[in-house]
C-alpha positions as CSV (number, residue, x, y, z in Angstrom):
1,X,0.1,0.1,-0.2
2,X,0.9,3.7,-0.4
3,X,0.2,6.7,1.8
4,X,-0.2,10.1,0.9
5,X,-0.8,12.8,3.5
6,X,-1.9,16.4,2.4
7,X,-4.9,18.4,2.4
8,X,-7.1,17.7,-0.2
9,X,-9.0,20.0,-2.1
10,X,-11.6,19.4,-4.7
11,X,-10.1,18.4,-8.1
12,X,-6.8,16.8,-6.6
13,X,-5.8,13.8,-8.6
14,X,-3.0,11.0,-7.7
15,X,-1.5,9.5,-10.9
16,X,-0.3,6.2,-10.3
17,X,2.2,4.2,-12.7
18,X,3.3,0.9,-12.0
19,X,5.5,-0.9,-14.1
20,X,4.2,-4.5,-15.0
21,X,6.4,-6.1,-17.7
22,X,5.3,-9.4,-19.0
23,X,7.3,-12.0,-16.9
24,X,7.8,-15.8,-17.7
25,X,7.5,-17.9,-14.6
26,X,8.6,-21.5,-14.3
27,X,7.5,-23.9,-11.9
28,X,9.8,-25.9,-8.6
29,X,11.3,-28.8,-10.3
30,X,9.3,-31.1,-8.2
31,X,6.3,-30.2,-10.5
32,X,7.2,-32.8,-13.1
33,X,4.7,-32.0,-15.1
34,X,5.4,-28.5,-15.7
35,X,9.4,-29.3,-16.6
36,X,10.5,-27.1,-19.3
37,X,7.0,-25.3,-19.6
38,X,6.8,-21.7,-18.7
39,X,3.5,-19.7,-18.0
40,X,2.8,-15.8,-18.7
41,X,2.3,-13.1,-15.8
42,X,2.0,-9.5,-16.1
43,X,1.6,-7.9,-12.5
44,X,-0.4,-9.9,-10.6
45,X,-2.6,-11.8,-13.2
46,X,-1.4,-15.0,-15.0
47,X,-2.3,-15.6,-18.6
48,X,-3.5,-18.2,-20.9
49,X,-3.6,-19.1,-24.8
50,X,-6.8,-20.0,-25.6
51,X,-8.1,-21.5,-29.1
52,X,-10.5,-18.7,-30.0
53,X,-7.7,-16.3,-30.1
54,X,-5.5,-18.2,-31.8
55,X,-7.2,-20.0,-34.8
56,X,-5.9,-23.0,-36.3
57,X,-3.5,-23.3,-33.3
58,X,-3.6,-26.2,-30.7
59,X,-2.3,-24.4,-27.7
60,X,-0.8,-27.5,-26.6
61,X,1.3,-27.4,-29.8
62,X,3.1,-24.0,-29.0
63,X,6.4,-23.6,-27.8
64,X,7.8,-20.0,-26.7
65,X,11.2,-18.5,-27.7
66,X,13.4,-17.9,-24.7
67,X,14.4,-14.5,-26.2
68,X,10.7,-13.4,-27.7
69,X,9.5,-9.8,-26.8
70,X,5.7,-10.1,-25.5
71,X,3.6,-6.4,-25.6
72,X,0.6,-6.1,-23.3
73,X,-2.2,-3.9,-25.0
74,X,-6.0,-3.0,-23.9
75,X,-8.4,-4.8,-26.1
76,X,-11.9,-3.2,-25.2
77,X,-13.5,-5.4,-28.0
78,X,-12.2,-8.6,-26.5
79,X,-14.1,-9.9,-23.5
80,X,-15.8,-7.0,-22.4
81,X,-11.9,-5.0,-22.3
82,X,-9.0,-7.0,-21.3
83,X,-5.5,-6.2,-21.6
84,X,-4.4,-9.2,-24.0
85,X,-0.8,-10.0,-24.6
86,X,1.1,-10.5,-27.8
87,X,4.2,-12.5,-28.5
88,X,5.9,-14.9,-31.0
89,X,5.8,-18.4,-30.6
90,X,6.3,-21.4,-32.6
91,X,4.2,-24.2,-33.5
92,X,5.7,-27.9,-32.9
93,X,3.1,-30.3,-33.9
94,X,3.8,-33.8,-32.9
95,X,3.9,-35.0,-36.2
96,X,2.2,-37.7,-38.5
97,X,4.1,-40.4,-36.8
98,X,1.9,-40.3,-33.7
99,X,-1.5,-40.4,-35.8
100,X,-3.7,-42.8,-33.6
101,X,-0.6,-43.8,-31.3
102,X,-0.4,-42.9,-27.6
103,X,2.9,-44.7,-27.0
104,X,5.8,-45.5,-29.4
105,X,9.6,-46.6,-29.0
106,X,11.7,-43.7,-29.5
107,X,14.8,-43.6,-32.2
108,X,17.0,-40.9,-33.2
109,X,14.8,-39.3,-35.9
110,X,11.7,-39.6,-33.5
111,X,13.4,-37.4,-31.0
112,X,13.6,-34.4,-33.1
113,X,10.7,-32.0,-33.7
114,X,10.0,-29.7,-36.3
115,X,9.0,-26.2,-35.9
116,X,6.1,-26.2,-38.5
117,X,5.3,-22.4,-38.3
118,X,6.4,-19.1,-36.7
119,X,3.3,-17.1,-35.4
120,X,2.3,-14.2,-33.5
121,X,0.4,-15.7,-30.1
122,X,-2.5,-13.8,-28.2
123,X,-2.4,-14.7,-24.4
124,X,-5.7,-13.4,-22.5
125,X,-6.2,-13.3,-18.7
126,X,-6.5,-16.9,-17.1
127,X,-9.7,-15.4,-15.4
128,X,-11.3,-14.7,-18.6
129,X,-11.1,-17.9,-20.2
130,X,-14.1,-20.3,-21.5
131,X,-16.0,-17.4,-22.0
132,X,-16.5,-18.0,-26.2
133,X,-17.2,-21.1,-27.9
134,X,-15.7,-24.5,-26.5
135,X,-12.2,-25.2,-27.3
136,X,-8.4,-25.8,-26.1
137,X,-6.3,-23.7,-23.6
138,X,-3.1,-24.0,-22.3
139,X,-1.2,-22.1,-19.3
140,X,2.1,-23.6,-19.1
141,X,3.6,-23.5,-22.5
142,X,6.5,-25.2,-23.8
143,X,9.8,-23.5,-24.4
144,X,12.0,-23.7,-27.4
145,X,15.4,-25.3,-26.9
């Protein structure tokens, strides 16, 4: 909290600017489900990637580069008005060799995933997801490399 002591008069204003850069957050290493993944946070809000904002992209296939810059922008047209994040990502799909399979023995070729496309990704505050059509959503995103 902040305290301002003064004799207030009608028309006085206080302008407060708080830096809220977009940050990548990682889990404790004991949280194995999120190993190699990051979440996006801006200020106190955690963000998610929803299919509705990224047509044709399965959020499970998204990988964030280590050095991509994320920009925050007020979107009055989106979900009644939210700050959305926009930044670079890669789509790294599992590939045709997984079609219809849940498990497989790995060989050298299967370990290398190719980047199918570079995209501009949109993320929305986690509290705002599932307010449009049904679709996939992801908070913890893979990282490239």
